[in-house]
N, C-alpha and C positions, 0 to 999 in steps of 0.2 A: 206933621203934628205929633204922631206917635213917637217918632225919633226924638223930638224935642222933650217930650215927657220922660222917656227913658233916660235921656241925657241928664235931665234935672235930678232924677232919682239917683243915678249913679254918682253924681257930684255930691248929693246930700249924704250918701252913705259911703263916702270914700274914707280912706285911712285918716284923713285930717279931722273927721268929725266923729270917729269912733274910738273910745278908750277901751283897752284890753288889759285885764289883770288875770293872774293865775293864783290859786290858793293850793298849797301843797301840805299834805299831812304825811309825816314820816314817823313810823312806829317800829321799834325793834321787834323782830319775830323769833329768830333762832340763830344759833351759831353753827356753821358748817365748815369744817377744816380750818378752825381758828379765824374765820371770817364772818362778819355780821351779815345777816340777811334781814332786810327791812320790808315792811309793807308801806308802799308809797302810793298815795291817792292824790290825784290832781283833778281839780275842776276849774273851769274858766268862766269869766264874766266879761261881757261886751256891752257897752252902753253908749247912747248918744243923749241928746237933750230931751228925748221923749220916752224911750223904751230901754229895757234891760233884757239881755239874753244870758241865761245860764246854760253852759255846756256841761252836762252831768254824765259821769261815767257809769257804766254797768258792765257786768260780764255775761256774755251769752255762752252757755255751756250745753254740752250734750254728753249723757252718760249711757253706757250699755253694760249690763251685768256688773253694776256697781263700779265700773271703771270709767274714768274721765277720758272721753274720746276727743272732745273739742272744747276749747276755752278761748274766747276772743273778746278783747276789750272793745266795747261799743259806746256810743254817746247818744243821749237824748238831749232835747233842748226845751228849756222852759222860758217863755217870754211873757212879759207883762208891761203895761203902761204905768208910768209913775203914778202913785197914789191910788191905783186900782187895787181892790182886795183880791181879785182873781186874775189868773193868767192862763196860758195855754201850754200844755205839754205836747211836744212834737216827738214822734218816734224817730224821725229823721228830718233833714232840712227841708224836704219837699212835702212833708205831711200837712194836712189841712188843719185849720184852727177849730177843731170840733171837740177836743178834750179839755174842757175848762176845769181848773183846779184852784182851790184856795191857795193863795200865795204863801201865807205863813206856814201852812201844814207841810207843803213840799220842801220849802227852804229850810225849815227846822229839821226835817228828817234827813236831808241830803246835802245841805250847803251851809251849815252853821248860821241859819237865818232866824227869822222871827225875833224873839227877844233873847236869844242865846247870847251869853256874855262870859268870856273866859275868866273874868274876875270872880265869878261864882265859885271857881275852884278854891278860892281862899276860905270859903265857909267850911271846907272839908279838911283843912290843914291848919296847924298852928304856926304862925310866922314868928320865928325867933329874931330875925334881923332883916333890914332893908338897906342896901347900899347903892348909891349912884356911882357907877364905875367910869362913866365917860360924860364929861360936861362940855358939850358942843352946842353951838347956837342952833343947829339944825338936827343933829342926831345925838341920841344919848341912850344909855342902857341902865336898867335897874336890876340888881341881883336880890332875889328873895332867898332867905335861908329858912328851911322848914323844920318842924319837929313832928315827924310822923313815921310810919313804917314803910312808906312807899317812895316818896320823893325826898331827895336830899336838899335840892335847891332848884331855882329857876332863874332864867335870864329873860327879861322883857326888853325888846328893842323898839325904839321910837324914831320916827323920821318926819320932820315937819313938812318936807316936800310932798309927802303922800296924803296930807290932811284932807284934800278934796276928793279923793277917790270914793266911789259909792259902794264901799264894803267896810265892815269893821269887825274886829275881833272882840272889841270891848268899847261900847259907847261911853261907859262910865270912866274908864281910864283915858280914853281919847279926850274927854272933857276935862278931867282932872289936870292933865299935863298939857292941854292945848296942843296936841300933836296927834300922830297916828301910830298906834301900836301895830307894827307890821310883822313881827316875828316873836315867837315864844319858844323857849327850850326848857323842858322839865327834865332834870337829871334824876334818874332812878337810883335808889340805893341798891348796891350790888347784891346784898343779902336777900333782897326781895325777889331775885331771879335765881334759878337753880343751876346756873352755869358756873363752872369753875375756871373760866378763862377770862383774863383781863383784856378788854378791848376798849381803848380810849373813847371812841365816839359811838359805841354801841348802846350805851345805857341812856339814851336821850329820846324823849318824845318831842317832836317839833312841829310847829305850824307856822307857815310863812305866806305872806302876801307879796306878790311881785307885780309891778307894772311892766307889761311886755309890749313889744312892737305889734301893731296890727298890720298884717301884710295883705290886706284886701282879700280875705278869705271869702270865696264865692258863696259857701254855705251860709255864713253869717250875714253877708250883704243881702242874700236872697231872703232870709227871714225878716230882716229889717224892712225891706221893700214891701214884702207881702203883708206883714202885720200893719204897716202904715195904711196900705190900701184897704185892708180888711176893716180896720177901725173906722176909717172915714166912711166907708159904705154902710157900716152898721149903724152909724150915728145919723145917717141921712133920713 
């Protein structure tokens, strides 16, 4: 009987039933030896028909005498059931479901969540022009031309095949174009930075959603299985 239950759980949380996406933020930081150095931040989302798991990065550091001795990239997990206001923050994949946190507060702070919408950027800039650069039935690009001291222009990339994924950069733009905004590139004006070196791809702030393969990661499956059991027991 126990084997049967475990088998059912494993089938329910196999790669066929879990969608995985990555969200990557890329920001230019500095130029070293005529090469751009970027800050790149990735977080991941996994979901099935009932629950969503956010895999959120953080740095664990140790300093001594004002010197950095140790710096390691770690991940926490935030999991919640659809339509619930609260979820659970796990320090690791085996952590217990004891730390309950408001969903909107943590996702707004760490994962472009809550009511965050990248179209709010347009309130801070004056748009001189808007051009549609690619007219495809499934994918298209809009170029914005700005009039301000920081950004020269921006490219917004849309893909109809991604419409159903459970993450958005802009609910308003997704709705307007009946598609999914999956990538943005904001081009910085060179004079807004103090570098005297021309690097073609350096002056870009980018944000991108990618649908990625789910390779039956044990940590993620473990959380799905445990939260399902936890919620069922809690509601009895």
